[in-house]
N, C-alpha and C positions, 0 to 999 in steps of 0.2 A: 562378858561374863554375867553382867547383871541381868541380861535377857535370859540367859541359860538358867539363872537361879529362880526366876519368877514361877515356872511350873512347879518347882520344888517347894517354894514358900507358900504358894497359893494354889494347890492342886485342884481343890474343889471349885474355886472361883474360875480357874482356867478351863476346867472341864465343862462347867455350866455355861460359860461364855461361848464356847464353841458349839455346844449342843443347841443353845438358843439361836446362835447365828446360823447354824445349819437348818434348823426348823424354819426360821424366817426366810432363808434363801430358798428352801423347798417350796414354801408358800408363794413367794414371789415368782419362782420359776413356773409353777403351775398356772399362774394367771397371765404371764407375760412372754413365755418362751414358746413361739410357734414353730411350725415346720413348713418349710418351703421346698416342695418336691418337684418344682418346675426345673427340669434339666437344662432349659435354655438360660437359666440364671447362674449356671455353674461356671461360665466363662465370661470374661469382661465384655461388656456391650461395645467397647471401643475396637474390638478386633474386626478387621475388614469383613471376614465371612459372616460374622454375627450381624453386622450392619446390613449386609446384602440379604440375609435371611429375613431380617425384620422388614425390609422393604417388600420382599415377596409376600410375606404374611399379611402386610397391610393392603397390598394390591389384590391379593386373592385370599381373603379371610376364610372362604369355605374350605380351603385346603390346609389351613394352618392348624396344627395340633389335631389332625384328623385320624380316624380309624379306618382301615381298609377291610371291608367285608368281602370275602371271596366265596361266591356262590357257585357250586359245581354240580353237574348232573351228567348222567350218561347220554341224555338226549338234549340237544340245543334248545328245543321248545320248553322242556322242563326247567332248564337253567334260566331261561327268560322269565317264565312264570314265577319261579321261586324268587328271583332277584326283585321282581316287581312287588311281590308280597313283602319281602324284607324292607324295601324302600318305603312302602306305604306304612308299615308297622312302626318303623323308626321315626318317620316324619310326624306320625300322630302323637308321639310321646315328647311333647315340648318341654317337659320338666327335666328330662335327662339329655335331650339332644337338640342342637341348634338347627341342624340341617342334614339332609341326606339326598344324594343324587347318584344316578347311574350315568357315567360319562358317555357311554355309547348307546344309551337307550332312552329315548324320549319321543314325544309326538313328532318332532321335526325329523329325527333320524328314521323313525318308522315310515314317514311319508317319502323322504328323499333318499332312503338308504340305497336303492338300486343305482342312483346316479354316482355313488361313491365306488361302485365296482369299476374295474377297468373295462374298456369296451370289449376286449376279447372274452372276459369272464361274463359280462352281461349277455353277449351273443350266445355263449355256450349255455347259459341259464335259459335264455329264450328258446333255444332248440329243445332243451329237455322239457320245458313247459308245453311247447307245441306238440311234442310227442305224447305228453301225458294228458293233453286236452280232452281226447275222447274218454279217457278213464275218469277224469275229473267231472266231465259233463254227465256221464252216466251216473256216477256216484252222487252228483248234485241232485239229479232227478230221482234217485233211489237211495236217499241218504239213510242207510241202516246197515246193520251187520249182514243181513241177508243180501242186501244190494251189493255189498262189497264182495261177498262170496260168489254172487251171480256173475259180476263182471269178470272176476278171475276165471270162473268156469267157462264163460263164453270165449275169453281170450285163449284159454288152453285148448278149447275145441276148435279154434280157428273161426268162430262165428262172428268175432268182432275184429274185422279186417283193419279198421283204422287204428287199433291200439298197437302202437309200435314201441311203447316203452318197455324196457326189460322187466320180465316177470320174476326172474330168479331171486333178486334181492327182496321182493315183496313176499314171495313164498317162504324164503328163509326167515324173514321177520315174523311172519305168522307162526311158523314152526317154533321159533323161540318163545313167542307169547304163550303158545299152548303148553310148552314144557315148564315155563316159569310159573304160570298161574296154577297148573296142576300141582306143582311143588309148594304152592302156598306163598310164593314170593312175588313182590311187586315188580311189574315190568310194563314198560310202555313202548309202543312202536313209534319210532321217529319218522314222521312223514316228511319232514324237512330233508332228512338225509336220503329218503327214498326218492323224492321228487327232484331235489336240487343237488344232491350229493354235497360236494364242498364248494359249491359255486359262490356262497356268501363269504368265504374266506374268514380269517381271524380265528380267535379262540371262541367258537360258538358254544362250546360246552362249559365255558367259564364266564361269569359276569362279575364285575367289581362294583361295589356300592361304597361310595365315599361318604363317611359319616363324621360329623363334627359334634363331639360330646360336650357336655357341660362338666368342667373339671373343677374340683375343690382342692386347691393346692395347700390348704391348711391341714389336709389329712395326709397320712403316710401313703395311702393309696388314692390319689386324686380321682382316678377313673373307676373306683370300686363299684359304684351304683350303675353307671352305663355298661360296664363290662358284665356285671351280673345279669342285667337285662338282656344283653346280646346273647349270653349263654343260654338263657331261658328261650330266647327267640330261636336259637339253633335247634333246640329240642322240638319246639312247635313246628319248625320248618320240616324236620325229618318226619314228623307224623303226618303233616299235611301234604308234603310232596315226597313220597317214598323214593329213595334213591338219590335225593338231592342232599347236599351238605353245605353247611355254613361254617367257614373258618374266619377267625378274627385275627387280624395282624395289623401291621403299620407301626409307626414309632410309638404311639401312645400304648397300644396293646402290648408291644414288646417290653416297654418299661414296666407296665403293670404286672405282667406275668413274671418279669425278672424279680420284682419286689416280692411277689408271692412265693417264688422259688426260694429266695434268700430267707424269707420269714418262715418258710415251712419247716417245722421241727425246731425252730430257733429257741423256743422255750425249753425244750428238753436238752438241746445242745448247750444252752446257757447253764442249766442246772448241772449237767455233767461237767462242764468246764469249771464252774464254781466249786463243785465238789473236789475236782482234781487239784485246783489251786489251793484249797484249804488243806487237802491231804498232803500236798507237797510242802506247804508251810509248816504243817504239824510235824512232818518227818524232819524238816530242817530245824525247827525250834525244839521239838519234843516237849512242848508245853502248850496246853490248851489256853492258858492265861495269855501268853504272848500272841497266840493266834487270834484270840478275842480282841485284844487291844489293837492289833494290826488291822483287823477287819473293821472295827468301829472307826478308826482313823481314816481308813480308805473310804468308807461311806460318807463321813463328814467332808472329806476333801472333794468327793464327787458331787455332793450337794452344793457346796460352795462354788465349785467350778461351773455347775449348771446355772447357778444364780448369776455368776459373772457373764455367762453367755447370754442370758436373758437381758441383762443390763447393757452390755456392750454391743451386742449384735442384734438381739431381738428374735432370732430364729435360728433353726438348724437346717442345713441343706442335706442332700443325700450323701455328701462326703463328710461334712462336719458332724453328722450324727454319730460318726465313729469315735468322737472324742472320748466317750465313756470307756470304750474298749482300750484306746490308747492310754487313757489316764490310769486305768487299772494296771496295764502292762508296765507303766513307768512309775506311777505313784506308789505302788507297793514296794518298789525298790528302796525308797527312803526308809520306810518302816522296817523292812527286812534287815537292812544293814545296821540300823540303830538297835533293833531288838537283839540281833546276834552279837553285836559288840557289848551290849548290856549283859547278855547272858554270859559272855566270855569273862567279863569283869566279875560278875557274881561267882562264877566258878573258880576264880582266882582268890576268892575270899573277901572281896570288897562288900561294904554295906550298901544298902539301897541307894542312899543319896550320893555316895561316892561313885557307885557304878553308873548311875544316870549321868552325873556330871562328867565323868571321864568319857562316857560314850558320846555325849554331845560335844565335848571338847575334841576328842580324837577323830570322830567321824563327821562332825558338823562341817568342817572346812571342805572335805571332799564332797559331802552332799551338796553344799552350796555351789561348788564348782560344777558338779554334775548338773544341777538345776540350771545354772547359767548357760552351759554349753548345749544342753538339750533344748532349752527355750530358744536359743539362737537358731537351732536347727528348724524349729517350727516357725519362728517369727520371720525367717528369711523368705518364707512363702507369701508374706503379706503383700509386698509390692508387685507380685507377679500377676499375669492376666488370667491365671487359673483361679477364679474367684471362689470356687468350692473349697480348694485347699487353702486359699488365703484366709477365709473365715475359720477354717480348721486351725490354721496357724495361730490366729489371735486367741481362740478359746484354749487350745492346748498349751500355748506358750504361757498364758496366765495360769492355767491349771497346774503347771509344773511348780511354779512358785507358791501357789496355794497349797499344794501337797507338801512342799518343803516346810512351810510355816506350820501346818498341822502336825507334821512329824517331829518338829523341834519344840512344840509347845503342848499340844493336846496329848500326844503320845507319851512324853515324859510324865505328864500329870497322871495319866492312867497307870503308868508303871509305879509311880509313887503310891497311888491308892491301892494297887494290887501288887504288892511286893513279892509275894510268894516265899517259898523256902529257899534258903541259901544252900546251893549244891556245889560241892567241891569239884574240882577238875577231874574228869574221868581219866584214869590211867590207860585204859584200853582204847586204842585208836581204831576207827572203823575200817581203815584200809591199811595194807602193808606199808611199812616205812619207805620202801624203795619207790613207791608211787609219789610220795611227797618230795623225794629228792630227785626224781627223774628229770625235771626241766633243767636243774643245775648240773647234774652229773653228765647229761648228754646234751649240753647246751650247743656244742659245735655242730653235731649232726642235725640238731633241730634247726639251727640257723641256716645251714646249707639247704636243708629240705624246704624251709620256708621260702628262701630266695628262689629255688628252682620251681616250686609250686606257683609262686607269684609271677614268674616269667611265663610259665606255661599258661596260667590263667589269664594273664594279660593278652597273650596271643589269641586265646579263645574268645576274649571279649570283643574282638573285631567282628564277630558274627552275632553280636547281641542285637536284638531287634525289638521294635515296638509294634504290637498288633493293634491297629487303630480301628478295626472292624468290630463294633460292639456285638454283632451277631455271634461272634465266636466266643463271647463271654457267657452267653446264656445257655440254659439247659436245652440241648438240642431236641429233647423229647416234647417240649411244650408246643401247643398248637400254633401259637403265633410265630415261633421260629420255623417250624416245619412249613407253614404256609408261605412265610416270607422267602425262605430259600427256594421253594418251588417257583414263586413268582420271579425270582432273580434269573431263572433259566429262560424266561420268556423275553422275546424281543419286543413285544407290544404292551405288556402289562408290568414291566419291571418297576418295582418301587424305588429303584436306584436311578430313575430318570432324573435329569437335571434341568434347571430352568434359567433363562436369562431374560432381562427386560430391555426393550428398545423403545425409543421415544415415538417412533412412527411405524406403521406397517411395512413400508418399503425398507426401513432399516432392519426390521425384524426378519424380513424375507432374505435380505442380503446376508445377515448373520447366520440364518439357517443354512444358506448355501455354503458358507464356510464350514459349518459343522458337518455337513453331509460328506465333505471330502475327507474327513478323518477316518482312519481305518477302524477305530474302536467304536464308531457311531453307526447305528443301524438306520436311524431316520431322525430328521429334525423337522418339527412341525410348527406352524403358525396359524393364525386365523385364515390366511390365504388358502391353506390346505382344505378348509371347509367349503371352498368354492370348487365344485366338481369340474373336471376337464371334459371336453368333447360333449357338452350337454346336448347340442342339437342332434348328433348322431345317436346318443343314448336315448333321447326322448323319442326318436323315430322308432327304435326297437321297442320301447315301452308302448307306444301308440299301436304298433302292430299286434302286440300281445293283447291289448285292450279290445281289438277288433274280434279276436277269436275267443276271448274269455269275457264276454260282456257282463253277465250277471250271475255266472255260475258260482263265483266265490261267495256271494252273499248268503247262499242257502246254508252254509256251514256255521253261521252265527247261532242258529237254533239247535236244539237238541236233536239227536238222530231219532228216526221213527222206531217204534218197538217192532221186534221181529223174533221169529223162532230161531234162536241161535243153534240149537241142537239139530234141527232139520236142515239148516243151511250148511252146517259142518258135514253132515252125512251126505248131503247132495254133492258137495265138493269132493268128499272122499270117494264117492262112486265114480266121478269123472276121472279122478287121479288113478283109480284102479284100472279103468278102461285104457287110459293113456299108457300106463305101465305095461299092460298086456300087449298093446298094439305096437309100441315102439320101445322095446326093451333095451335097444342099443343106443337110444337117443342120449345126447349129452346130459339132458336134464332128468332123465329117467330115475337115477338114484335119488334126486331131490324130490321128485313126485312121490316115490314110494316111501321115502322118509316122512314126508308131510302126511301121507295117508296113515302111516302108523302112529304119528303124533295125534292125528285127529281121533283115530279109533281108541287110542290109549286115554285121551282126554275124556271122550264121551263115556267110556267105561268107568273111569274114575268119578266123573260127575254123577252118573246115574247111581253109582254105589254109595255116594256121599249122603250125609244126613239132610243136606239142603242143596239139591241139584240146581235150582233156580239161581241161588246165590253164586255158585261157581260159574254158570253160564254168563251171568251178568258181569262177573269179574273179568271174564275173557273179553266181552264186548267193550268194557271200559279200558282194558289194556290195549286193545287194537285201535279204538276210535278216539280215545281221550285227547290226544295231542293233535289230531287232525284240524280242529278249529283254529288252534294257535298258528299252524302253518298257513292255512288259508287266509287267516286275518293278516299275517305278515305279507303275503303275496298281494292281497287286496290293497293294503295300505301302500305297498311299494309301487303298484301300478297307477297310483294317483299322483306320482311325482310330477313336479312342475319346474320350469326354468327358475333358477335361483341366482341372486347376486349377493354381494357382501352385505348389503343393507337389508336383505331378506332374512338373514340368519337371526333367529329370535334371541332376545336378551339373555335368557338362562344359558344358552349355548355360548353366546359371545362372552359371557362373564368368565368362562374358563380360559379365555385367551386375551381379553381386554380388561386390564385391571381397573380398580376403582380410582387410581390416580391417572388414568388415561394412557398408560404405557402398555405395550404389547408383549405378550409372553412368547418365548421360543422354547419349546419342549424338546429335549434331546434324549433319544432312547439309545441304550447301549447295544452294541452288536453281539458281544460275547457274554457268557455266563459270569456274572460278577461275584459268584461264590468263590471264584478263584482270586486270590490276593493279587497276583500279577496282573490279571485282567482289570481288576479294580484300580490299581495304581496307574495303569496305562490309560484307562478311560478318564480318570480325574486329571492326569497330567495333560492329556490332549485338550480337554475342555478348558483348563485353566490357562494353558498357553495360547489358546485361540481367543478366549474372552474371560479375563480374570474375574469379572463381576458376575459370574454364574454361581448358582447354588443348587444343592440337592443333598439328599442324605449321604451319598458317597463323598461329596466334597466336604460336607460337615464332619464326617468321620475322619477323613484323612487330615484335614486342616486342624481339627480339634486335637488329633494325636500329635501333630507338629507343635501346636501351642502348648500342650501339656509337657512334651519332652523339653521344649525350650524353657518352660517355667521351672521344671525340676533341675535342669542343668544350671540355670541362673541361680536358683535358690540354693542348691547344694554347693555350688562354687562359692557363693557369698557366705554360706553358713560355715563351710570348712575353713575358709580364710579367716573369718571372725573368731572361730573356735581356736585356731592355731595362735592367733594374736593374743586372745584372752589367756590361753594356757602359758604362753611365753611371758606375759605380763605378770601372772600370778605365781608361776613356778620359778621364773627367772632362770630357767634351765632349758637349753635346747634339747639335751638328752632326755629329760623328763617329758618334755612336750612330744618328742618323737616316740617315746615309749607309749605314751597315752594314745597317740594317733595311729600307731602301728597296727594294733588289733582291728581298728576300724577299717583301715585301708586294705589289709590282707583279707579280712572277712568279706569286704565288699567285692574284691577280686574273685575270691573263691565262690561266693554266692552267684555273681554274674556268670562265671564260667559254668557252674553246675546248671544254671538256668538254660544256658545254651545247649548243653549236653542232654538235658531232660526235655528239650523243646518246650520250655515254659517261658515264652517271651513276656516282656513287660506289657501291661495293658492298662486300661482305665481303672481297673479294680485293684490289682496288686501293687500298683505304683504308689498308692497312698500309705503303704506300710513302710516306705523308705525312711520317713522321719522317725518312726519307732526304732528301726534298726540303727539309724544314725545315733539316736540318743542312747540306746543300749551299748553300742560299740564304744562310744566316748566314755560313758559312765563306767563301764567295766574296766577300761584302761586306767581311769582316774583312781578307782578304788584300789587296784592292784599296785599301781605306782606309789600311791600315798602309803600303802601298807609297807612296801619295800623301804620307804624312806622314814618310817616311824622309828623314832630313836629307841623306844622301849621294847620293840618287838624282836623276836627271833626271826631274822629275815629268811633263814633257810627252812623255817617251818611255815613258809607262806601258805602253802596249800592246806595247812591245818588251821589257819587263822579264820576269824569271823569274816574278814574281808573276802577271802576266797570262797568261803561258804555262802556269803551274801551274794556274790556274783553268780555262783552256780544256782542257788535256789531262786534268785530273782529271775534269772533267765528261764529256769525250769518252770516257774509259775506262768510266765508269759507263754512258753511253749505249750503248756497244758491248756491255756486259755484258747489257743488258736489251732491246736492239733487236729481237732475234729473238722476244721474247715477244709482241709486237704481232701476229705472224702465227700464233700458236698456235691450234689448233682449240678449245681450252678458252676459252670466252668470258671467264671471270674473269681468266685469265692474260693474254689478249689485251688486255683493258681495262687491266690493270696495266702492260703494256708501253707502251700508248698514253699513259697518264697520265704515266709516267716520261719518255717521250720529249718530251712537251709541257713538263713541268716543268723538265727539264734544259735544253732549248733556250731557254726563256724566262729561266732563271737565268743562262745564259751571256750572253744579249742584255742583260739588265738590269745585270749586273755589269760588263761591258766597254764598254757604251755609255751607259747611263743614269747610273750612279754618277759616271763622269768628267764628264759633262755637268752634274751638279748639284754638283760639287766646288767651284765658284766660280773655277776657274782658267781663264785665257784662253789661246788658242793662241799660240805664239811662232813668228815667221817664221824 
């Protein structure tokens, strides 16, 4: 009692003390509370898969915390040129990036690339090049737009007998170029596709660039500067290489855009939420004065809790940063109940000091019990392996008691200094009398309904699931998510490939052989796969090509000779006209006539334009621009030599041989891992074959398992400790059961609705469970304590300040989070939906089910 009297005897001293302490705490927080946004630190480093990931990161640092740049273009040559530009641009910016490399494109692969084709594919490619040799030879000697039109005309007229390559694809490509350039659109003829078709295999129109950025984990967005630079680079790429695109994805990019999505509009959402909370409290209090003191107490408690976080932990992580939201949701409860009880006492005619003392005496015990049980719910997470929630538990657990201390000291002092007018109890009730009597009058139907709903909900809970794929949490419209999901459909570029380490290359090869037998595995690669098979046979094929194409390819390194594009087009059009008239029924006749019309239409449009020369030059550029890239690729490929393991250069070996001397086994999935069942099957197969593997899919699935285990462990321990504490303090099994009842029933109903609404638990929404646990227990405590209050009219429970406190406390929390359910970020939206369901069921169970089970009957 002496403590309760201090704020009344020394209100100014109490108020100034807390203001000074809050200011000092804020100052200390500003200088000492950092932000650690490294998601790798959210889980205990002692977890097996975390240790394996750390080993892989140390062995292959170039791939740790990397960004995947996806360069795509309609033509494979354009994709290669654009990817090279991106790699050089990023490598030159040493301030923002540590490294950048293209896994499948470097000097070694450009020279030895033909050896990595299968022998049948290489022979097919050789046949195509042999057929195209007369064409290449003529064009090499007459390297100009006119020379190209001439060789086409000679072939069409049958005067170039050695040219046996198919002409129709070439004529179609030129027709497309005429149409696109005439329309003012960028278009380039792909000579690689014309001369080799798909003989090079793989995703030739897509190139990946692996970039390691410099991250600042002291910032909320550690990759902000590198990501901004890459987005500017994407704009430059589109301007320099028309038709090419640059997409940024990978773990770092996904996390960055996720934080951007969450933060987008957060200021306005926060303002709207704060307005709704204040409006709700004002409706509940109908007093601006009580709203003011509640708001001031809330800010003071928040400042002191932040100071404790700076002192005890030193930083916030991506989960513990939510302590402010959780504190507002729970901390406001103490002030709400105290203010409503004070208001109730004043309405009954009590003086200020008596009303404050009675409020602290009658509500203080239940507030202390609420604080203890809620703190247990948070502190139960401290010993778990989920470090992100463990730190949240430390901060929020202490914040609950800080909020209680502020509500029982600073708040009464402010009520003493701002007493307001004494208003008598209002005779008019806001709701009809039957509503207040409903839980007691219909207690038996309510009990039966509650039991039936609990059983039905319990059966539904068997289908409760945890979605461990973080991709499903993010905004599906962001670039990183779109590109990531697209890559997941690829068998060669999937970012969900996994890795394993072996002490020697033979061990790595043996492990890869085991992986290849799995139905969910497309391929398992090691350094040995960089040793081409059947080299002698392939080199014979390449040597034969070198005999017939000695120096022809060198000519294309220089710019084409100038020529009269208009005259060359008209000459070809004349040949096409003759052919069309002479062989109207030939299979290619429609194509010849179509190309002739395209040429005539283009020439007419160019001659009528303001700058005809510019349009003709654009056509020449469209047709010949990518030819040097194709010829350069062929020239480099024809210089291939026999290669052994020791001949593989260090930059390439570094992708397979780690800095610790161990060898990597890279496992590629067979199926599209956008499908959750395919993902689980792939991870299960990999882990059963070699548990010491790691990759993003393994990290996601095992992280989900660790999080679920942590929450089961924490909630089981918290619930057990809460029940024991309630039994010890209430000394009544019935009271304890009545307090826990709304929590259990609300939990069952929330989980069941989550199943029905297809809103599974995930890494985002699961962190609100401590809040729902605290609110469920607190609501039960307030209602049961009010029912047992000797001076209260028990059958007017729903009219009391306790019931109003439960309702308005929950409503303020609901207002704080209601907007989250409409967020474009799927994880945030699922969090808002879960909170809305949980809070709604908590109110329903506390104000309807608990009175019905209290054993009291309605009075007439």
